[in-house]
N, C-alpha and C positions, 0 to 999 in steps of 0.2 A: 838179471844177474844177482846171485846171492852174495852176501858179505862174507868176509873171512875173519872178522874180528868185531868186538863190541866195545863201545865206550860207555862207561857208567858215570853219570853226573849226580853227585849227592845234593841234598837240599841245604837250606839255611841252617847254620850251626852244625852241619853234618861233617865238617872238617875241623879238626883241632887247629888252633892258631898258636904259633910258637914265636918267641922272640929269638931270632937268629943272631942277635948281637950279644948273646950270652954264651959263655963257654959251654954250658950244658943244654943250650936250646930250651930255655924255660917255657913251659906250657902256660900260656896266658888265658886261653879259653879251651875248655873241654866240656862236652855235653854231659858227662857223668859227674863233673864236679858240682858241689853245692855252694861253695864259697870261693871267692877269688881275691887273693891278696893284691894283685896288680892289675885289676880290670881297667883302671884308668889309662893304662898303656894303649888300650884299643881306640881311644878317641882320635878322630882324624882331623887334620888341618883343613883350612879352606882349600879350594882347588887351585893348583898352581901348574901352569903349562899342561893343562888337561889331565892332571893326576891328583890324587889325594895321598897324604903321607901321615905318619903317626905324629901327633902333637908332642909326645914325649921325645925330646931330642936324641936320646941314646937308644931308643927302641927301633928295631926293624922287624916288623911282624910279617910273617909269611904263613902260608897254608902248610899244615903238617899232615899227619895221617888221618884218614877218615875214621869215623866212629864205628868201631867193630860191632858193638851191640846192635846198632841199627842196620849195618850193611854187610857185615862179615858173612852171614849165612847166605844171602842172595848172591854175593860175588862168588863164593865157593860153589854154589849150585850151578851158576851159569858157566863157570869155568870147566864143567864137565862136558860142555857142548862146543865151546869156542874160546879163543884167547880173549881175555877181558882186560881192558886198560882203564884205570881209574883216573878221572879228571878231577883232582882236588884243587880247590880255588879259595881265595879269600872272599868269603861271602859278605864282608863289609862293603866291598867295592861294587861299582855299577855293572850291570849286565853288559854294557858296551865294552868295558875293559875286559871282563871275563870272557865275553864272546870273541874278542880279538885273540885272547890267550888260547881259547879253544880252537880257533882257526890255525894258530901256530902248532898246537898239539896234534891236530889232524895231519898237517903237513910233515911234522916230525915223525909220526908213526908211519906215514906212507914212505918217506925217504928211508927210514930204518928198515922197513920190510924189503925195499929194493936192494939195500946193501947187504942184507943178511942172507947167508946160504942155508939157514935153517927154516925159512918160511917163504911162501909165495908173496909176490907184491900185493899189498892190500889196495883194492880199487874202491871198495865201498865198505862202510861201517854200519852196523846196527847201533842204535842209541837207546839207553834206558835212563830216564831221569826221575828224580824224586823231588817233589815240592818245588822250591825256587829254581832247581835245575832246569825247569822248563823255560824260564826266562833266558838262561844262558844259551840253550840250544836254539831258541827262537830268534835270538840276536844273531847267532851264527848263520841261521837260514836267511835272515834278513840281508846279511852281508855276502853270503857265499852261495845261496841257493841250495838245491837238493842233489847236486852232482855227486857228492861223496856219500850220500845217505842211501841205505837200503831200506830199513824199517826203523820205526820209532815207537817206544812205549813210554808214555807219560804217566807216572803214578802220582796220585793225589795232587794234581797241578793247580795252584791258585792262579788260573788264567787271568782272572779279574781281581786279584788281590785278596786280602784277608783283614778283617777287623782286629785280629789278634795283634797286628803291628800297631794299631792305634792304642791298644791297651798297654803294649810295651812302652811306647813313647810317653804316655801319660802316667802310668802307674808302675812300670817296670815288671809287668806280669804278661804272660802270654806265651809266645814261642820261645822266649829266653827265660832262664832262671838265674838266681844268684842274688846279689845285693840290689834291692829294688831301686833305691835312689841313684846309685851309680849306673845301673843298667839303663834306666830311662834317659839319663842325661847323655851318655855316650851314643846311644842308638840314634839320637837326633843328628849325629854327624855321619851316619852310614848310608850312602846312596843305595847300596844293594838292598838294605832292609826297607828303606822308604819307598823303593820302587814297588813294594808289595802292598802299598796302601790301596784300599778298595776303590775300584772304578765302576762297579756295577750300580745300576739305577737304584736309588733309595737306600743305599747302604747307610747313609746318614741324612737326616733332615732337621732343619730348624723348626722349633715349635711355634715360632711366630714369624711374620714378615711375608712379603709377596713372593720372594724367591726362597723356597723352602729347601732346595737341594744343597747338601753339604758337599763341597768339592775339596777332597782331602789334599790335593796338591796345591791348593790356594792358601797361602799363609794367613790371609785375612779371615779364613774360616776356622782357624785354630784358637784354642784357649789363649787369651791375652797374656796370661802369666808366663807362657813359654815363647812368645813371639815379641815381647816388649824389649826394646833396646835402649830406652831412655828411663831415667829415674830408678835404675837398678844397679847392682854391683857390676864391676867390670867383667867378672867371670860370667854372670848371667847375660849381660849384654853381648859378649862375645859368642856365647853358645846360641843365643837367639838369632844372631846374625848368620851364623853358620847354618842353623836349622832352616831358615827361610831360603837361603841360596841352594841348599841341598834339596829341599822340596821342589824348587823350580827345575833343577836338573833331573830329579827322579821323575817328575811329571813328563818332561820332554822325552825321556827314555821310554817310559811306559806307553806314551802315545805315538811315538814315531820310529823307535829303534827296535821294536819287537814285532816279528812277522805275525800277521793275522792269518791263522790257519785257514779261514774261509777263503782267503785270496789265492791259496794254492790250487793247482789244477786237480781234476778228479783222480787221476792216477796217483798223485802224491798223497792226497788225503786218504786213499785206500791203504796206504802203507803206514798209517798211524793208528795206534790204539791208545785210548785213555782209560785208565783204571781209577775209579773214585771209590770212596768209602762212606758209609752212612751208619747212623745209630748212636752218635755221641753228641752231647750238648755242644753246640757251636754258635758263636756270635753271628747273628744275621743282620741286624740293623741297630742303629743308635740314634738317640735324639740329642740335639744340641740346643741349649737354652741361651738365648742372646743375653738376657739379663736375669740374674738370680741373686737375691740378697745374700751377702756373705760369701759369694763364689765369684771367680773371675769371669769376665765377659766371654761369651761363647763357651759356656760350661758344658763339657761332655759328660752326660749322665751314664757313666760306665756301670754303676750299680743297677740302674734300671734298664740296661741294654737288653734287647730282645734275643733270647737264645731258644733254639729248638734242636731236636736230634737229627735235623736234615743236614748232616755234615759229618766230618771225620774228627771233630774236636778242635780243628784249626781252620779248615777250609769248608765253607758252605757249598751246597749243591750249585747255587747260582754261579759260582766261580769255577769249580772243578768240572761242571757239566756244560759249560758255556757253548761248546761246539757240538752238542749232541744232535742238533736239529738238521734234518735234510732240507734242501738238496746240497747245501754247502758245508755240511757237518762232517765229523769224523766219528768212527765207531767208539762209543762210550759205554763202558761196562761198570756196574755198581756192585761192589762187594758188600753184602748185607750181613747182619748178625745171624748166626746159626748156632744150634746147641753145641756143635763141636768147635766153633770158631767165634770167640767173642772178645778176644784180648787185644787185637792189633788195630790201633787207631793210627792217626796221622804219622807220627814219628817212626812207628814200627810196622807200617803196612807191608814192607818188603820181607818181613819175617813170617807173614801169613802164607801158608802152603798154597792156598788158592791163587794168590797173587803170583807166586813163583811159577805155578803151572800155567797160568794165563800167558805170562811173559815167554816161557819156553815154547808153548804151542804156537803163539803168534809169530815168533821169530824163526823157529826151526822146523815146525811140522808142515807138511805139504798142504794139509787141510786144517783149518783153524776150528777147534771145538771149544766153545765157551762153557759148556755144561759142567755143573758141579753138583755133588750130592745135595739133596734138599732144595734145589733151585736157589741156592744162596748167592748166585751171580746172575744179575739181570741186566738186560740191555736198556739203556736210557734213550728215550726218543723225544722228550720234551721237558720243559720246566713249567710248573704250575705256580703262579703267584698266589700267595695267601696273605691276608691282611687282618689278622685277629686283633680286635681292639685298637685298630689303627697302627699296628706295629708290623711292618712288612717282613715277609720271609718267602722262601721258594722251596718247593718240593719236587723231587725228580718224578717224572712220569715214565712208567716202564712199558715195554712192548708187550 
């Protein structure tokens, strides 16, 4: 059965955040802003009754419009073929909370279609996600199954997380921009962001000790200056306590509340397409020094972190291509650099004409043709581990 509508799910920071408790609905976060006067308003409280709230008493932050520069073109392109509904969400919040909201959204659209005289009842939806959006949809599948889903396209999905979030938490750099000190502090209170911490093998390792693997959801494996709750100011102690609790919750979500695509049946997996990107310097692995003179315990060596061009600038192949392998894999295609197309990396992959054509063909054409001029789209069949100078990374292997 074909679908009659499409739901688009943007990525992290892809939706503006607005303070609805202001007469003018003040924009607190926008991907095109460079400085933020009120970014502190985004800090979240500890969890209460299963939810997080703004620490600022008079702020009520909600999702606003999606970023036009990143998504306007692809939404307009897809609307030529089918009705498109945009699921905007507060990307600070957990995939569990947003997955529940997505379930409500699907039911809302279904009921609306039944009530409307202008359209047929929608029985199945196609889904297109960008980046973090894959977590939201995979939580929805975890809770609701595939019953309302026709086909899915995951674009540049960090299935196993991204080291960019580590950089944001420690240095205020990476997926977010703005005032570094403020960014790194408030991000430690965002469960949605911390769920993106890397979980792939050897993303981080200690330089000494019997147990070398860094487990990013374990607060004991983080720099001591951001997890210390004693002998520091009240504000630092409060933030450290929040960070440790949110880490635990984020780890639980990433480990048990997100569906493993390999666990789907063969028919469901055939209805999924993954589009990855390559050719941009991307963090692959990082070393952690347990003791270094003049630095905090468990010092993360961001300056010496290993980068290669085996990624899209934010997500390495080992994460985006995690499900490439048969017999339990899903079709994974890599968009490579080409003399005509070199400009679109992680945040703007959906502006790439090749990505748009792949989505259209997979969702709407009777036969799927992945070919592109210059063979700049290639099928990924495996991941090859590379360990130059003891610094791990992974390279896509093509058909």
